[in-house]
C-alpha positions as semicolon CSV with decimal commas, in nm:
position;residue;x (nm);y (nm);z (nm)
1;M;-7,419;10,812;25,856
2;T;-7,494;10,876;25,488
3;K;-7,736;11,155;25,581
4;Y;-7,470;11,311;25,808
5;F;-7,232;11,353;25,517
6;N;-7,512;11,521;25,318
7;L;-7,543;11,797;25,581
8;P;-7,422;12,152;25,502
9;K;-7,056;12,224;25,592
10;S;-7,153;12,487;25,851
11;T;-7,372;12,233;26,037
12;K;-7,094;11,974;26,031
13;F;-6,850;12,234;26,172
14;I;-7,088;12,319;26,460
15;F;-7,123;11,949;26,540
16;L;-6,745;11,895;26,544
17;L;-6,693;12,205;26,763
18;A;-6,961;12,092;27,010
19;A;-6,807;11,742;27,020
20;L;-6,463;11,894;27,085
21;C;-6,597;12,109;27,375
22;F;-6,766;11,809;27,531
23;K;-6,448;11,598;27,497
24;V;-6,243;11,872;27,668
25;F;-6,495;11,895;27,955
26;L;-6,510;11,513;27,989
27;A;-6,130;11,478;27,981
28;I;-6,088;11,740;28,258
29;Q;-6,346;11,570;28,478
30;L;-6,178;11,230;28,434
31;L;-5,834;11,368;28,514
32;I;-5,972;11,529;28,834
33;L;-6,161;11,211;28,925
34;F;-5,847;10,994;28,908
35;N;-5,631;11,259;29,078
36;F;-5,410;11,322;28,779
37;I;-5,469;11,694;28,825
38;H;-5,615;11,910;29,103
39;A;-5,929;12,120;29,050
40;S;-5,754;12,456;29,052
41;Y;-5,928;12,782;28,962
42;E;-5,792;12,779;28,607
43;I;-5,888;12,414;28,549
44;T;-6,237;12,473;28,684
45;V;-6,289;12,776;28,456
46;M;-6,168;12,577;28,153
47;S;-6,408;12,296;28,240
48;L;-6,703;12,532;28,284
49;V;-6,626;12,724;27,962
50;S;-6,600;12,404;27,756
51;F;-6,927;12,274;27,899
52;G;-7,089;12,617;27,860
53;L;-6,993;12,623;27,489
54;Y;-7,108;12,264;27,440
55;I;-7,471;12,336;27,539
56;P;-7,550;12,621;27,288
57;L;-7,345;12,456;27,013
58;S;-7,539;12,132;27,063
59;A;-7,868;12,323;27,061
60;K;-7,762;12,501;26,740
61;F;-7,664;12,169;26,582
62;V;-8,001;12,010;26,669
63;Y;-8,185;12,315;26,531
64;D;-7,986;12,304;26,206
65;I;-8,060;11,931;26,173
66;Y;-8,430;12,003;26,222
67;C;-8,425;12,279;25,956
68;F;-8,226;12,060;25,717
69;Y;-8,470;11,769;25,735
70;K;-8,765;12,008;25,717
71;R;-8,623;12,149;25,390
72;E;-8,557;11,796;25,264
73;K;-8,915;11,696;25,343
74;Q;-9,047;12,007;25,165
75;L;-8,839;11,922;24,856
76;I;-8,974;11,566;24,857
77;D;-9,330;11,695;24,902
78;D;-9,283;11,940;24,612
79;K;-9,146;11,666;24,386
80;M;-9,433;11,434;24,475
81;A;-9,682;11,714;24,408
82;A;-9,524;11,770;24,064
83;I;-9,545;11,396;23,987
84;N;-9,904;11,380;24,107
85;S;-10,006;11,677;23,894
86;S;-9,875;11,530;23,567
87;C;-9,845;11,153;23,613
88;I;-10,040;10,848;23,723
89;M;-9,900;10,714;24,050
90;V;-9,984;10,385;24,224
91;V;-9,821;10,243;24,537
92;F;-9,831;9,864;24,590
93;D;-9,709;9,647;24,872
94;E;-9,457;9,374;24,793
95;N;-9,736;9,131;24,698
96;G;-9,909;9,363;24,450
97;T;-10,189;9,492;24,675
98;I;-10,281;9,851;24,591
99;L;-10,208;10,083;24,884
100;E;-10,243;10,425;24,726
101;V;-10,354;10,584;24,397
102;N;-10,367;10,946;24,285
103;E;-10,638;11,140;24,104
104;N;-10,478;11,091;23,761
105;F;-10,507;10,714;23,806
106;C;-10,878;10,751;23,882
107;L;-10,933;10,975;23,578
108;S;-10,749;10,731;23,350
109;T;-10,910;10,406;23,471
110;G;-11,254;10,518;23,587
111;Y;-11,208;10,375;23,939
112;K;-11,265;10,572;24,257
113;S;-10,980;10,543;24,506
114;Q;-11,197;10,363;24,765
115;E;-11,298;10,108;24,500
116;I;-10,947;10,007;24,406
117;I;-10,736;10,046;24,723
118;G;-10,694;9,703;24,880
119;E;-10,744;9,525;24,546
120;E;-10,467;9,329;24,377
121;H;-10,271;9,449;24,077
122;R;-10,419;9,163;23,873
123;T;-10,757;9,346;23,888
124;L;-10,617;9,584;23,624
125;I;-10,472;9,314;23,397
126;P;-10,654;9,192;23,081
127;P;-10,738;8,816;23,098
128;E;-10,509;8,724;22,808
129;I;-10,211;8,878;22,991
130;L;-10,303;8,717;23,325
131;N;-10,267;8,377;23,159
132;D;-9,926;8,465;23,019
133;T;-9,632;8,296;23,195
134;K;-9,441;8,626;23,186
135;Y;-9,697;8,790;23,415
136;S;-9,684;8,506;23,666
137;S;-9,318;8,590;23,736
138;F;-9,370;8,969;23,720
139;W;-9,415;9,023;24,094
140;D;-9,152;8,764;24,185
141;K;-8,898;8,971;23,993
142;L;-9,019;9,296;24,151
143;R;-8,983;9,142;24,499
144;N;-8,626;9,052;24,405
145;G;-8,559;9,418;24,324
146;K;-8,593;9,410;23,944
147;Y;-8,701;9,739;23,784
148;F;-8,951;9,737;23,495
149;E;-9,007;10,004;23,229
150;G;-9,219;9,996;22,913
151;N;-9,565;10,023;22,760
152;F;-9,830;9,818;22,939
153;Q;-10,188;9,725;22,852
154;R;-10,432;9,764;23,140
155;T;-10,809;9,730;23,192
156;K;-11,033;10,021;23,292
157;K;-11,335;9,986;23,520
158;D;-11,570;9,962;23,219
159;G;-11,361;9,682;23,066
160;S;-11,201;9,893;22,793
161;I;-10,825;9,904;22,742
162;V;-10,587;10,179;22,850
163;W;-10,222;10,190;22,741
164;L;-9,968;10,320;22,992
165;S;-9,603;10,412;22,956
166;A;-9,491;10,314;23,305
167;T;-9,206;10,236;23,541
168;Y;-9,233;9,991;23,833
169;T;-8,971;10,076;24,096
170;P;-8,914;9,848;24,399
171;V;-8,859;10,031;24,731
172;K;-8,625;9,858;24,978
173;S;-8,599;9,879;25,355
174;L;-8,266;9,934;25,535
175;S;-8,225;9,557;25,546
176;G;-8,249;9,543;25,165
177;K;-8,591;9,377;25,151
178;V;-8,850;9,512;24,906
179;Y;-9,156;9,632;25,097
180;Q;-9,328;9,854;24,837
181;V;-9,342;9,909;24,461
182;I;-9,411;10,254;24,316
183;K;-9,557;10,282;23,967
184;I;-9,525;10,612;23,775
185;A;-9,709;10,622;23,442
186;Q;-9,844;10,831;23,156
187;D;-10,166;10,750;22,970
188;I;-10,057;10,700;22,607
189;T;-10,380;10,539;22,484
190;E;-10,457;10,809;22,228
191;S;-10,106;10,824;22,081
192;Y;-10,082;10,442;22,082
193;Q;-10,411;10,414;21,890
194;D;-10,293;10,681;21,645
195;K;-9,970;10,487;21,591
196;E;-10,163;10,162;21,537
197;E;-10,390;10,336;21,288
198;I;-10,091;10,473;21,096
199;L;-9,928;10,127;21,092
200;K;-10,253;9,979;20,959
201;Q;-10,281;10,250;20,695
202;N;-9,916;10,201;20,599
203;T;-9,982;9,828;20,557
204;Y;-10,272;9,910;20,326
205;L;-10,051;10,162;20,145
206;E;-9,778;9,900;20,101
207;H;-10,026;9,653;19,953
208;A;-10,176;9,924;19,730
209;A;-9,828;10,021;19,607
210;K;-9,749;9,661;19,517
211;I;-10,078;9,625;19,331
212;L;-10,013;9,956;19,154
213;R;-9,662;9,842;19,066
214;H;-9,796;9,518;18,917
215;D;-10,078;9,681;18,721
216;M;-9,862;9,971;18,601
217;H;-9,603;9,725;18,479
218;S;-9,864;9,529;18,287
219;G;-10,036;9,833;18,137
220;I;-9,757;10,086;18,090
221;N;-9,464;9,862;18,007
222;T;-9,653;9,592;17,815
223;Y;-10,005;9,649;17,684
224;M;-10,004;10,022;17,607
225;P;-9,669;10,025;17,417
226;R;-9,773;9,706;17,234
227;G;-10,110;9,858;17,140
228;L;-9,949;10,181;17,018
229;K;-9,697;9,994;16,802
230;S;-9,976;9,776;16,660
231;L;-10,170;10,089;16,561
232;Q;-9,862;10,242;16,398
233;R;-9,800;9,920;16,200
234;R;-10,154;9,911;16,065
235;L;-10,163;10,274;15,958
236;T;-9,934;10,422;15,700
237;Q;-9,779;10,763;15,755
238;E;-10,008;10,899;15,482
239;K;-10,314;10,759;15,661
240;I;-10,199;10,903;15,993
241;K;-10,163;11,246;15,829
242;E;-10,499;11,210;15,655
243;L;-10,673;11,125;15,985
244;K;-10,476;11,399;16,164
245;L;-10,346;11,151;16,420
246;E;-9,988;11,280;16,435
247;A;-10,041;11,514;16,734
248;P;-10,254;11,268;16,938
249;I;-10,004;10,987;16,882
250;R;-9,716;11,215;16,985
251;L;-9,906;11,317;17,299
252;I;-9,969;10,951;17,381
253;E;-9,601;10,868;17,327
254;D;-9,483;11,159;17,542
255;G;-9,737;11,078;17,813
256;L;-9,636;10,714;17,806
257;K;-9,269;10,805;17,844
258;H;-9,342;11,022;18,147
259;T;-9,572;10,758;18,297
260;Q;-9,294;10,501;18,255
261;K;-9,068;10,733;18,458
262;V;-9,339;10,753;18,725
263;Y;-9,360;10,373;18,719
264;D;-8,982;10,354;18,772
265;G;-9,027;10,569;19,082
266;V;-9,309;10,346;19,211
267;R;-9,098;10,035;19,150
268;E;-8,795;10,178;19,330
269;F;-9,009;10,303;19,621
270;T;-9,182;9,968;19,674
271;N;-8,838;9,803;19,670
272;L;-8,755;10,000;19,989
273;V;-8,998;9,788;20,194
274;K;-8,785;9,479;20,135
275;K;-8,573;9,364;20,428
276;D;-8,209;9,482;20,433
277;V;-8,254;9,666;20,104
278;V;-7,969;9,889;19,988
279;L;-8,067;10,191;19,780
280;E;-7,906;10,167;19,437
281;K;-7,741;10,494;19,337
282;Q;-7,543;10,613;19,037
283;K;-7,356;10,936;18,977
284;K;-7,592;11,169;18,790
285;D;-7,598;11,529;18,671
286;L;-7,892;11,652;18,878
287;Q;-7,977;11,937;18,643
288;S;-7,991;11,707;18,340
289;I;-8,205;11,435;18,498
290;L;-8,454;11,686;18,640
291;V;-8,484;11,873;18,308
292;E;-8,542;11,542;18,128
293;Y;-8,795;11,424;18,389
294;L;-8,994;11,749;18,369
295;S;-8,969;11,787;17,990
296;L;-9,282;11,575;17,933
297;T;-9,493;11,743;18,202
298;S;-9,748;12,018;18,142
299;Y;-9,571;12,249;18,389
300;S;-9,210;12,224;18,270
301;D;-9,216;12,584;18,144
302;Q;-9,300;12,703;18,499
303;V;-8,980;12,554;18,643
304;K;-8,637;12,710;18,604
305;I;-8,343;12,484;18,693
306;D;-8,000;12,641;18,738
307;W;-7,670;12,452;18,757
308;L;-7,676;12,155;18,996
309;P;-7,388;11,923;19,087
310;E;-7,319;11,567;18,976
311;I;-7,366;11,328;19,271
312;P;-7,478;10,966;19,329
313;V;-7,859;10,934;19,346
314;N;-8,132;10,687;19,263
315;E;-8,262;10,874;18,957
316;P;-8,631;10,767;18,959
317;L;-8,672;10,823;19,334
318;F;-8,477;11,151;19,346
319;C;-8,675;11,297;19,056
320;T;-9,005;11,178;19,211
321;A;-8,924;11,349;19,543
322;I;-8,816;11,681;19,386
323;D;-9,116;11,670;19,150
324;N;-9,349;11,645;19,452
325;F;-9,198;11,965;19,597
326;I;-9,245;12,132;19,258
327;R;-9,609;12,026;19,226
328;N;-9,682;12,138;19,584
329;G;-9,525;12,476;19,508
330;L;-9,751;12,513;19,203
331;K;-10,061;12,360;19,361
332;Y;-10,066;12,572;19,678
333;N;-10,005;12,891;19,488
334;D;-10,245;13,181;19,433
335;S;-10,005;13,395;19,230
336;D;-10,099;13,509;18,880
337;T;-9,766;13,370;18,759
338;K;-9,677;13,046;18,930
339;L;-9,304;12,983;18,920
340;I;-9,055;12,740;19,072
341;K;-8,679;12,795;19,079
342;I;-8,428;12,520;19,161
343;E;-8,073;12,628;19,241
344;M;-7,777;12,571;19,469
345;V;-7,827;12,790;19,777
346;D;-7,465;12,725;19,877
347;D;-7,218;12,439;19,839
348;N;-7,432;12,208;20,056
349;Y;-7,796;12,289;19,984
350;I;-8,031;12,262;19,686
351;G;-8,318;12,510;19,711
352;I;-8,664;12,453;19,558
353;I;-8,817;12,801;19,575
354;D;-9,180;12,885;19,494
355;N;-9,378;13,210;19,494
356;G;-9,687;13,057;19,653
357;R;-9,871;13,094;19,983
358;G;-9,570;13,027;20,200
359;M;-9,522;12,784;20,487
360;T;-9,365;12,827;20,831
361;K;-9,114;12,580;20,973
362;D;-9,374;12,454;21,222
363;Q;-9,628;12,401;20,942
364;F;-9,364;12,212;20,743
365;I;-9,291;11,981;21,040
366;E;-9,663;11,920;21,094
367;N;-9,736;11,862;20,724
368;S;-9,441;11,621;20,706
369;K;-9,629;11,373;20,923
370;P;-9,810;11,094;20,733
371;Y;-10,176;11,159;20,642
372;T;-10,146;11,524;20,748
373;R;-10,253;11,817;20,532
374;G;-10,256;12,190;20,590
375;Q;-10,569;12,339;20,740
376;N;-10,831;12,505;20,516
377;K;-10,680;12,368;20,196
378;G;-10,934;12,356;19,917
379;E;-10,717;12,124;19,705
380;N;-10,751;11,747;19,732
381;G;-10,464;11,535;19,860
382;T;-10,375;11,227;20,065
383;G;-10,136;11,396;20,307
384;L;-9,863;11,148;20,210
385;G;-9,667;11,321;19,933
386;L;-9,444;11,538;20,153
387;N;-9,384;11,257;20,401
388;I;-9,283;11,012;20,125
389;S;-9,060;11,268;19,950
390;I;-8,872;11,342;20,272
391;A;-8,838;10,967;20,339
392;I;-8,693;10,915;19,990
393;L;-8,434;11,191;20,037
394;N;-8,349;11,065;20,386
395;E;-8,281;10,722;20,229
396;H;-8,023;10,901;20,015
397;G;-7,859;11,041;20,329
398;F;-7,997;11,389;20,257
399;T;-8,192;11,608;20,499
400;V;-8,483;11,840;20,418
401;E;-8,560;12,177;20,576
402;C;-8,807;12,458;20,518
403;E;-8,713;12,824;20,503
404;P;-8,998;13,077;20,467
405;Q;-8,946;13,357;20,214
406;K;-9,098;13,705;20,187
407;K;-9,331;13,547;19,934
408;G;-9,343;13,171;19,903
409;T;-9,130;12,894;20,050
410;M;-8,784;12,749;20,002
411;I;-8,743;12,374;20,053
412;K;-8,375;12,314;20,126
413;V;-8,223;11,973;20,057
414;K;-7,884;11,922;20,221
415;I;-7,683;11,696;19,991
416;K;-7,343;11,719;20,164
């Protein structure tokens, strides 16, 4: 009945017309049979016409039904072909016995179809999962009609592991009983391993950052300032002038001040790994804090900073992120005069504009991934700076975009 209501309107109309003609013919015959009416010429013609219309209309209806189901079957076949071309597909019976596999399954697991058909699903399960109580109820739940979706660890023919993003869908008979389970999957082993590697590297990075934070605190905030003050106490101003130590001491002081700012950024960044941390922000004049941050760097004269608004930011982290964009703009720059300009592009965006090699939006997205660097770059780098800078600004609620220029690149930071 459900399929009937899915038929085209024209087919339904033909069916209703044929049914009406047959009812008219049947009604006339019954009336004649029980002597309610006599089989006159007019009645006989009406009976023959109704029956004559019923036969071709019925034939047309049957033909339309045949064409409809043929089209439906072709659509199903096309969909299955599309699934088979791009996905792994396995068909099980209700007990987990493999009934059918496609070529993608064989390519992913190393089994030939004749080797695996007739085997149980547990053949593909690693031993440690087989012993898990969750797996023991897996097929019971499928038989009860439960649908499963997720990432699953499976064993290949050679014993190695394959990771699948899969769905297990129970198929029910008209009585409502599950008689098959269809599994549709994608092999995500490579991306899963890449993700695991990044998580491992991020763990190492987190530990390294904490060690760096500890050692920088000890050296920069304690021992180096203490040692410098001790030297200045032991030497008179006349002795410092005589030994021509004024310029070196000033350089050490300026370098120490800038390094302490870098340490503040490291401290604030490592704080972000704490659970439920809330980024501390204060209202700051962005132009002033960036000018002050860059004043002790060797490249401050290559950066021009126009008026910027006063908004709440975490000063050490914000300056660290913008400074990374500046250093990238100077580092990947083959111009004779390397320049960076920072200005408000409009009311919502800060632009960091360089006159370097330039970068497309796609390159920016790719280089934003952790441990990723541009191709054919002669300069050294970890591939983390851009990723970390974007993460810092995202923590502020800002977004970062890239807009290629005729010469160079504009990094746009949306602050509103």
